[in-house]
C-alpha positions, 0 to 999 in steps of 0.5 A: 618351832624357834623363840623369837622373844623372850621374856623374864618375870622378874628382874631380880638376882636372878631374872635380870642376868638371865634376861641380859644373858639370852640378849646377849646371845642376840635373842629378843628378850621382854623383860617385867617387873612391876617395880617402875624404878627398875624398869626404867634403871634397865631402860636406860642400861643401868642396873639396878642390883650389884651384880659382877659383870652384869652392867656391862651386858645390861648396858650392851645388851639395851643399846643394841635393841635386844632387851627392854624392859616393861611393868605390863607382860607382853606376848613371847614364844618362852615365858621364864618366872623368877620371882620371889618365894618367901614364907608366910609370915603369921603372927609370932613368926613361926610359919616356914610355908611357902608364898606363892603369891608371886608366883600365881601373881606372876600367872595371873599376869602372863595368862591374858598373853599366852597362845598356842605353842608356848613354853612357861618356865619356873625358876623360882626356886618353890617346894614341891608341886609349885610348878603343877599349882602354876600350871592350875592358875594358868589354867583357870585363867585360861580356859581357851587353852589347854594345859599338860594336868589335862591334855599331857603331850598335847596339852597347847602350853609346855609347862617345865621347872627348872631351878637356879643353881648360881653362885652371887659374884659369878652369875653370868658365868654359871649361868652359861657354865652350870648344868641345869636340872630341867622338869616338865610336866610331860617329856614334851614340855622337857625336850622344849625346856632343854631347846629353850636353855641350849640358847645359852649353856654350855653345861648339860641339861639334865631331864626329869620330872618337876617335881623331881626337880623342885625337890632338887633345888631344895636338896642341894640348898639343904645339904649345903645347910647341913654342912653349915650347922656342923660348922656353927655348931663346932664354933658353939662348943669350941668356945665353951671348951676354949677351943679355937675352932678356926684352928681346930677346923683348919687340923681335921681338915687335914684328913683326906675324907673331912672338909668342914665348912667355915662358921658364920654369924648363921645362913642367910640368902634367898636359897639356904635360909629358906628352902630347907624349910620347905622341906620340914614344911611338906615332911616333918616328921620325915626332915629332922636332921634338916629341921634341926640344921635350919634351927642350929643356923637360926640359933648362930645369931643369937649366940653373936649376940651373947657375944657382944652383949658380953663384951658391953658389958666388960665395958661398963665393969671398966667404965662404969661412968660412961652410959650405954649411949656413949659406947660404940659398936661397929658391925662391919657388914650385912650383907648375907655374904661376901662382896655382894650388895644382897641383904635378903634374910641376912644374919647380919643384917639381923644382928645389927639390927638387934644391936641398933636397939641394944641403946648404943651408938651403932656403925654400919661399915658396909662397901656396897650398899650406898643407904641403912635399910629403913630399918637401921636409920629408924634406930639410929644407926650410921653407914660409916666407913671402915677406917671411921669405925675401927678407929671410934668404935669401943668394940667391933663385930666382924660378921662378913667377910668382905675382902675389903675388911681383909685388907685391913686386918692388921689394924682390926687384930690391934683393937681391944674388943673385936667380936669376929663371928666369921674368922677374919683375924683366923685365917 
Protein backbone atom coordinates (compact mmCIF):
# COMPACT_ATOMS: atom_id res chain seq x y z
CA UNK A 1 0.00 0.00 0.00
CA UNK A 2 1.62 3.22 -1.17
CA UNK A 3 1.67 6.63 0.46
CA UNK A 4 -0.03 8.83 -2.10
CA UNK A 5 -0.36 11.77 0.28
CA UNK A 6 1.63 12.57 3.41
CA UNK A 7 0.51 15.12 5.97
CA UNK A 8 2.89 16.82 8.39
CA UNK A 9 1.24 18.42 11.42
CA UNK A 10 3.33 21.30 12.73
CA UNK A 11 5.52 23.31 10.37
CA UNK A 12 8.29 24.45 12.70
CA UNK A 13 11.99 23.63 12.84
CA UNK A 14 11.35 19.89 12.37
CA UNK A 15 7.99 19.70 10.62
CA UNK A 16 8.76 22.03 7.72
CA UNK A 17 12.10 20.42 6.79
CA UNK A 18 10.47 16.98 7.05
CA UNK A 19 7.62 18.03 4.79
CA UNK A 20 10.04 19.63 2.34
CA UNK A 21 12.31 16.58 2.11
CA UNK A 22 9.38 14.24 1.40
CA UNK A 23 8.07 16.70 -1.20
CA UNK A 24 11.51 16.98 -2.78
CA UNK A 25 11.26 13.24 -3.50
CA UNK A 26 8.11 13.94 -5.56
CA UNK A 27 5.60 12.86 -2.91
CA UNK A 28 2.44 14.88 -2.38
CA UNK A 29 2.74 16.58 1.00
CA UNK A 30 0.21 18.66 2.93
CA UNK A 31 1.68 20.72 5.74
CA UNK A 32 -0.63 21.78 8.56
CA UNK A 33 -0.08 24.57 11.06
CA UNK A 34 -2.33 26.87 13.09
CA UNK A 35 0.00 29.81 12.34
CA UNK A 36 -1.55 31.54 9.32
CA UNK A 37 1.62 33.57 8.73
CA UNK A 38 3.65 30.38 8.44
CA UNK A 39 1.07 28.81 6.12
CA UNK A 40 0.90 31.86 3.84
CA UNK A 41 4.69 32.17 3.77
CA UNK A 42 5.18 28.53 2.79
CA UNK A 43 2.50 28.70 0.09
CA UNK A 44 4.46 31.56 -1.50
CA UNK A 45 7.47 29.26 -1.64
CA UNK A 46 9.23 31.06 1.22
CA UNK A 47 10.17 30.00 4.75
CA UNK A 48 9.54 31.54 8.17
CA UNK A 49 12.54 29.98 9.97
CA UNK A 50 16.29 29.92 9.37
CA UNK A 51 17.82 26.64 8.26
CA UNK A 52 20.50 26.24 5.57
CA UNK A 53 19.22 24.89 2.22
CA UNK A 54 15.62 24.77 3.46
CA UNK A 55 14.58 27.83 1.45
CA UNK A 56 15.75 26.22 -1.79
CA UNK A 57 14.01 22.92 -1.08
CA UNK A 58 10.71 24.56 -0.04
CA UNK A 59 10.68 26.93 -3.00
CA UNK A 60 11.17 24.08 -5.46
CA UNK A 61 8.64 21.78 -3.75
CA UNK A 62 5.92 24.44 -3.65
CA UNK A 63 6.39 25.66 -7.20
CA UNK A 64 6.53 22.10 -8.56
CA UNK A 65 3.22 21.36 -6.83
CA UNK A 66 4.39 18.76 -4.31
CA UNK A 67 4.05 20.84 -1.14
CA UNK A 68 1.27 23.07 0.12
CA UNK A 69 0.27 24.30 3.55
CA UNK A 70 -3.07 24.74 5.24
CA UNK A 71 -4.50 25.41 8.70
CA UNK A 72 -6.95 22.51 8.56
CA UNK A 73 -5.98 18.83 8.21
CA UNK A 74 -7.08 17.01 5.07
CA UNK A 75 -7.24 13.29 4.24
CA UNK A 76 -3.88 11.61 3.74
CA UNK A 77 -2.30 8.17 3.96
CA UNK A 78 0.24 9.09 6.64
CA UNK A 79 0.18 11.77 9.31
CA UNK A 80 3.43 12.87 10.93
CA UNK A 81 2.91 14.86 14.13
CA UNK A 82 5.76 17.29 14.86
CA UNK A 83 4.40 19.71 17.45
CA UNK A 84 6.02 21.17 20.60
CA UNK A 85 6.15 19.36 23.95
CA UNK A 86 7.09 22.07 26.47
CA UNK A 87 6.77 22.03 30.25
CA UNK A 88 3.57 22.59 32.18
CA UNK A 89 4.46 25.80 34.01
CA UNK A 90 3.09 26.12 37.52
CA UNK A 91 2.77 29.47 39.29
CA UNK A 92 6.18 28.98 40.93
CA UNK A 93 7.91 28.00 37.69
CA UNK A 94 8.99 24.71 39.21
CA UNK A 95 7.10 22.16 37.15
CA UNK A 96 8.99 19.88 34.80
CA UNK A 97 6.06 17.78 33.60
CA UNK A 98 5.56 17.47 29.86
CA UNK A 99 2.77 19.54 28.37
CA UNK A 100 1.05 17.24 25.86
CA UNK A 101 -1.75 19.63 24.92
CA UNK A 102 -0.29 20.25 21.46
CA UNK A 103 -0.16 16.52 20.75
CA UNK A 104 -3.74 16.25 21.99
CA UNK A 105 -4.84 19.15 19.80
CA UNK A 106 -3.10 17.62 16.78
CA UNK A 107 -4.76 14.27 17.48
CA UNK A 108 -8.19 15.85 17.71
CA UNK A 109 -7.54 17.83 14.53
CA UNK A 110 -6.55 14.85 12.36
CA UNK A 111 -9.07 12.38 13.82
CA UNK A 112 -12.00 13.50 11.62
CA UNK A 113 -10.06 12.81 8.40
CA UNK A 114 -8.59 9.42 9.37
CA UNK A 115 -9.57 6.37 7.34
CA UNK A 116 -8.85 2.67 7.50
CA UNK A 117 -5.23 1.90 6.64
CA UNK A 118 -3.80 5.27 7.69
CA UNK A 119 -0.53 5.61 9.59
CA UNK A 120 -0.01 8.15 12.37
CA UNK A 121 3.57 8.80 13.52
CA UNK A 122 4.46 10.92 16.54
CA UNK A 123 7.78 12.66 15.90
CA UNK A 124 7.56 15.09 18.82
CA UNK A 125 10.08 14.34 21.56
CA UNK A 126 7.86 13.01 24.32
CA UNK A 127 7.86 11.30 27.71
CA UNK A 128 7.47 7.55 27.78
CA UNK A 129 3.83 6.63 27.11
CA UNK A 130 2.97 9.68 24.97
CA UNK A 131 2.46 7.63 21.79
CA UNK A 132 -0.01 5.38 23.61
CA UNK A 133 -1.76 8.49 24.96
CA UNK A 134 -2.02 9.88 21.43
CA UNK A 135 -3.59 6.61 20.31
CA UNK A 136 -6.15 6.90 23.12
CA UNK A 137 -7.08 10.43 22.08
CA UNK A 138 -7.51 9.30 18.48
CA UNK A 139 -9.65 6.37 19.56
CA UNK A 140 -11.87 8.60 21.69
CA UNK A 141 -12.46 10.88 18.71
CA UNK A 142 -13.04 8.03 16.22
CA UNK A 143 -14.90 5.14 17.89
CA UNK A 144 -15.81 3.87 14.41
CA UNK A 145 -12.16 2.95 13.77
CA UNK A 146 -10.00 0.40 15.59
CA UNK A 147 -6.57 1.17 17.08
CA UNK A 148 -3.57 -0.93 18.17
CA UNK A 149 -4.22 -0.66 21.90
CA UNK A 150 -7.46 -2.62 21.50
CA UNK A 151 -7.14 -4.52 18.21
CA UNK A 152 -3.40 -5.16 17.94
CA UNK A 153 -2.23 -6.19 14.49
CA UNK A 154 -5.78 -6.07 13.16
CA UNK A 155 -6.28 -2.37 13.85
CA UNK A 156 -7.60 0.02 11.21
CA UNK A 157 -5.01 2.67 12.11
CA UNK A 158 -1.28 2.10 12.54
CA UNK A 159 0.49 4.10 15.28
CA UNK A 160 4.25 4.60 15.76
CA UNK A 161 6.82 6.86 17.34
CA UNK A 162 9.89 8.05 15.44
CA UNK A 163 11.78 10.84 17.21
CA UNK A 164 13.69 13.35 15.16
CA UNK A 165 17.46 13.23 15.62
CA UNK A 166 18.76 16.21 13.67
CA UNK A 167 21.17 19.05 14.39
CA UNK A 168 19.92 22.59 13.68
CA UNK A 169 21.96 23.98 10.83
CA UNK A 170 22.26 20.52 9.25
CA UNK A 171 18.64 19.39 9.28
CA UNK A 172 18.12 18.79 5.56
CA UNK A 173 21.17 16.54 5.30
CA UNK A 174 20.61 14.70 8.56
CA UNK A 175 16.94 13.95 7.83
CA UNK A 176 18.23 11.86 4.94
CA UNK A 177 21.52 10.47 6.26
CA UNK A 178 20.81 9.74 9.93
CA UNK A 179 19.57 6.41 11.25
CA UNK A 180 15.99 6.46 12.55
CA UNK A 181 14.62 4.65 15.57
CA UNK A 182 11.07 3.52 14.80
CA UNK A 183 8.84 2.22 17.55
CA UNK A 184 5.44 0.91 16.53
CA UNK A 185 2.66 -0.05 18.93
CA UNK A 186 2.68 -3.42 17.12
CA UNK A 187 5.15 -5.03 14.68
CA UNK A 188 2.82 -4.16 11.78
CA UNK A 189 2.77 -0.55 12.93
CA UNK A 190 6.57 -0.53 12.88
CA UNK A 191 6.71 -2.11 9.43
CA UNK A 192 4.33 0.45 8.01
CA UNK A 193 6.32 3.30 9.53
CA UNK A 194 9.56 1.88 8.10
CA UNK A 195 7.93 1.92 4.64
CA UNK A 196 7.22 5.63 5.12
CA UNK A 197 10.70 6.63 6.25
CA UNK A 198 12.37 4.50 3.62
CA UNK A 199 11.01 7.01 1.09
CA UNK A 200 13.64 9.52 2.24
CA UNK A 201 16.05 7.92 4.76
CA UNK A 202 19.40 6.57 3.57
CA UNK A 203 20.48 5.56 7.08
CA UNK A 204 19.16 2.50 8.87
CA UNK A 205 15.59 2.28 10.16
CA UNK A 206 15.91 0.39 13.44
CA UNK A 207 12.70 -1.13 14.81
CA UNK A 208 11.78 -1.27 18.48
CA UNK A 209 8.75 -0.62 20.67
CA UNK A 210 7.08 2.78 20.97
CA UNK A 211 8.14 3.17 24.61
CA UNK A 212 11.76 2.24 23.85
CA UNK A 213 11.84 4.70 20.95
CA UNK A 214 10.53 7.44 23.23
CA UNK A 215 13.13 6.62 25.89
CA UNK A 216 15.92 6.41 23.29
CA UNK A 217 15.51 10.06 22.34
CA UNK A 218 15.33 11.16 25.96
CA UNK A 219 18.43 9.08 26.73
CA UNK A 220 20.42 10.59 23.87
CA UNK A 221 19.77 14.09 25.12
CA UNK A 222 20.24 13.23 28.79
CA UNK A 223 23.64 11.73 27.93
CA UNK A 224 24.68 14.93 26.23
CA UNK A 225 23.29 17.03 29.07
CA UNK A 226 25.33 15.12 31.66
CA UNK A 227 28.51 15.62 29.63
CA UNK A 228 27.84 19.32 29.18
CA UNK A 229 27.17 19.63 32.90
CA UNK A 230 30.63 18.18 33.61
CA UNK A 231 32.22 20.88 31.44
CA UNK A 232 30.08 23.64 32.94
CA UNK A 233 30.89 22.52 36.47
CA UNK A 234 34.58 22.47 35.60
CA UNK A 235 34.32 26.10 34.47
CA UNK A 236 32.91 27.20 37.82
CA UNK A 237 35.54 25.21 39.73
CA UNK A 238 38.35 26.65 37.63
CA UNK A 239 37.15 30.19 38.14
CA UNK A 240 37.30 29.65 41.90
CA UNK A 241 40.80 28.14 41.61
CA UNK A 242 42.01 30.81 39.12
CA UNK A 243 42.67 28.25 36.37
CA UNK A 244 41.93 28.80 32.68
CA UNK A 245 39.28 26.14 32.03
CA UNK A 246 39.78 26.23 28.27
CA UNK A 247 43.48 25.44 28.63
CA UNK A 248 42.70 22.79 31.22
CA UNK A 249 40.20 21.00 28.96
CA UNK A 250 42.58 21.15 26.01
CA UNK A 251 45.28 19.50 28.12
CA UNK A 252 42.96 16.87 29.59
CA UNK A 253 41.65 16.01 26.12
CA UNK A 254 45.15 14.99 25.08
CA UNK A 255 44.47 11.77 26.99
CA UNK A 256 43.44 9.21 24.35
CA UNK A 257 40.26 8.26 26.21
CA UNK A 258 39.16 11.70 27.42
CA UNK A 259 36.92 13.98 25.38
CA UNK A 260 35.54 16.77 27.57
CA UNK A 261 33.05 19.13 25.92
CA UNK A 262 33.30 22.92 26.00
CA UNK A 263 31.57 24.99 28.70
CA UNK A 264 28.98 27.56 27.77
CA UNK A 265 26.39 29.95 29.17
CA UNK A 266 24.03 27.07 29.92
CA UNK A 267 22.05 24.62 27.82
CA UNK A 268 19.20 25.59 25.53
CA UNK A 269 17.09 24.39 22.67
CA UNK A 270 13.94 22.35 22.46
CA UNK A 271 15.65 19.06 23.36
CA UNK A 272 18.63 18.97 25.71
CA UNK A 273 17.29 21.60 28.10
CA UNK A 274 13.90 19.88 28.28
CA UNK A 275 14.02 16.15 27.60
CA UNK A 276 16.06 14.97 30.62
CA UNK A 277 13.40 16.42 32.90
CA UNK A 278 10.88 14.01 31.33
CA UNK A 279 13.02 11.14 32.63
CA UNK A 280 13.35 12.75 36.05
CA UNK A 281 9.61 13.34 36.23
CA UNK A 282 8.93 9.69 35.37
CA UNK A 283 11.48 8.22 37.82
CA UNK A 284 12.49 10.90 40.35
CA UNK A 285 14.09 8.50 42.82
CA UNK A 286 16.20 6.71 40.22
CA UNK A 287 17.26 9.61 37.96
CA UNK A 288 19.63 11.22 40.44
CA UNK A 289 22.59 11.89 38.13
CA UNK A 290 20.35 13.15 35.33
CA UNK A 291 18.59 15.53 37.74
CA UNK A 292 21.86 16.87 39.12
CA UNK A 293 23.20 17.52 35.61
CA UNK A 294 20.04 19.45 34.78
CA UNK A 295 20.45 21.54 37.93
CA UNK A 296 24.10 22.29 37.13
CA UNK A 297 23.24 23.43 33.61
CA UNK A 298 20.18 25.38 34.72
CA UNK A 299 22.36 27.25 37.25
CA UNK A 300 25.08 28.23 34.75
CA UNK A 301 23.24 31.37 33.49
CA UNK A 302 23.12 32.67 37.07
CA UNK A 303 26.88 32.13 37.34
CA UNK A 304 27.38 34.18 34.15
CA UNK A 305 25.13 36.93 35.53
CA UNK A 306 27.24 37.10 38.68
CA UNK A 307 30.33 37.69 36.56
CA UNK A 308 28.53 40.46 34.67
CA UNK A 309 27.48 42.08 37.94
CA UNK A 310 31.10 41.94 39.13
CA UNK A 311 32.22 43.84 36.03
CA UNK A 312 29.51 46.47 36.57
CA UNK A 313 30.49 46.84 40.22
CA UNK A 314 34.10 47.35 39.18
CA UNK A 315 33.06 50.10 36.76
CA UNK A 316 31.04 51.82 39.48
CA UNK A 317 34.07 51.81 41.74
CA UNK A 318 36.27 53.26 38.99
CA UNK A 319 33.68 55.80 37.79
CA UNK A 320 31.32 56.53 40.70
CA UNK A 321 29.92 59.57 38.95
CA UNK A 322 28.31 57.48 36.19
CA UNK A 323 24.80 56.20 37.00
CA UNK A 324 23.83 52.62 36.15
CA UNK A 325 21.69 53.84 33.23
CA UNK A 326 24.79 55.35 31.61
CA UNK A 327 26.63 52.03 31.51
CA UNK A 328 26.33 50.03 28.29
CA UNK A 329 26.41 46.24 28.33
CA UNK A 330 26.57 44.39 25.00
CA UNK A 331 25.30 40.81 24.87
CA UNK A 332 26.73 38.96 21.89
CA UNK A 333 24.24 36.28 20.85
CA UNK A 334 20.84 35.29 22.20
CA UNK A 335 20.21 32.12 20.15
CA UNK A 336 20.52 28.80 21.96
CA UNK A 337 23.53 27.72 19.87
CA UNK A 338 25.86 29.13 17.20
CA UNK A 339 24.78 30.25 13.75
CA UNK A 340 21.01 29.73 14.04
CA UNK A 341 18.02 31.96 14.83
CA UNK A 342 16.38 29.54 17.28
CA UNK A 343 15.73 31.16 20.68
CA UNK A 344 13.87 28.27 22.31
CA UNK A 345 14.98 27.67 25.91
CA UNK A 346 18.04 29.82 25.18
CA UNK A 347 20.17 30.54 28.26
CA UNK A 348 21.71 33.47 26.39
CA UNK A 349 18.28 35.02 25.91
CA UNK A 350 17.49 34.58 29.59
CA UNK A 351 20.79 36.20 30.57
CA UNK A 352 20.17 39.14 28.23
CA UNK A 353 16.72 39.65 29.71
CA UNK A 354 18.20 39.73 33.21
CA UNK A 355 20.92 42.17 32.13
CA UNK A 356 18.23 44.46 30.74
CA UNK A 357 16.65 44.46 34.22
CA UNK A 358 19.89 45.72 35.79
CA UNK A 359 19.01 49.25 34.69
CA UNK A 360 21.93 49.63 32.29
CA UNK A 361 21.75 50.38 28.55
CA UNK A 362 21.55 46.88 27.03
CA UNK A 363 22.82 46.29 23.49
CA UNK A 364 21.97 43.00 21.78
CA UNK A 365 23.97 41.62 18.88
CA UNK A 366 22.23 38.71 17.17
CA UNK A 367 23.02 38.53 13.44
CA UNK A 368 20.37 35.86 12.78
CA UNK A 369 17.27 37.83 13.78
CA UNK A 370 15.75 41.09 12.58
CA UNK A 371 13.72 41.97 15.66
CA UNK A 372 14.16 41.44 19.37
CA UNK A 373 11.73 39.29 21.34
CA UNK A 374 8.98 41.28 23.02
CA UNK A 375 10.45 40.84 26.50
CA UNK A 376 13.75 42.44 25.55
CA UNK A 377 12.09 45.26 23.66
CA UNK A 378 9.83 46.01 26.62
CA UNK A 379 12.91 46.18 28.86
CA UNK A 380 14.45 48.80 26.58
CA UNK A 381 17.15 46.64 25.00
CA UNK A 382 18.33 47.54 21.49
CA UNK A 383 19.37 45.32 18.59
CA UNK A 384 22.66 46.69 17.22
CA UNK A 385 25.50 45.69 14.95
CA UNK A 386 28.62 44.00 16.26
CA UNK A 387 30.73 47.01 15.35
CA UNK A 388 28.42 49.36 17.25
CA UNK A 389 28.48 47.09 20.28
CA UNK A 390 32.27 46.79 20.40
CA UNK A 391 32.64 50.54 19.94
CA UNK A 392 30.11 51.67 22.55
CA UNK A 393 29.87 49.00 25.24
CA UNK A 394 31.49 49.30 28.64
CA UNK A 395 31.07 45.57 29.20
CA UNK A 396 30.92 42.96 26.41
CA UNK A 397 29.38 39.59 27.21
CA UNK A 398 29.96 36.73 24.75
CA UNK A 399 27.03 34.33 25.15
CA UNK A 400 27.01 32.45 21.82
CA UNK A 401 29.96 31.52 19.62
CA UNK A 402 28.53 32.74 16.31
CA UNK A 403 30.97 32.57 13.39
CA UNK A 404 30.52 36.31 12.86
CA UNK A 405 31.89 36.99 16.33
CA UNK A 406 34.98 34.87 15.73
CA UNK A 407 35.89 37.09 12.78
CA UNK A 408 36.24 40.02 15.21
CA UNK A 409 38.07 38.16 17.96
CA UNK A 410 41.12 40.46 17.81
CA UNK A 411 39.00 43.56 18.30
CA UNK A 412 37.09 41.83 21.07
CA UNK A 413 40.32 40.88 22.84
CA UNK A 414 41.30 44.56 23.00
CA UNK A 415 38.17 45.45 24.97
CA UNK A 416 38.74 46.37 28.60
CA UNK A 417 35.86 44.40 30.11
CA UNK A 418 34.81 41.09 28.55
CA UNK A 419 32.80 38.27 30.07
CA UNK A 420 33.46 35.34 27.76
CA UNK A 421 31.07 32.50 28.61
CA UNK A 422 31.93 30.38 25.57
CA UNK A 423 35.72 30.60 25.34
CA UNK A 424 35.80 32.66 22.13
CA UNK A 425 39.01 34.36 23.25
CA UNK A 426 40.67 31.08 24.21
CA UNK A 427 40.50 29.13 20.95
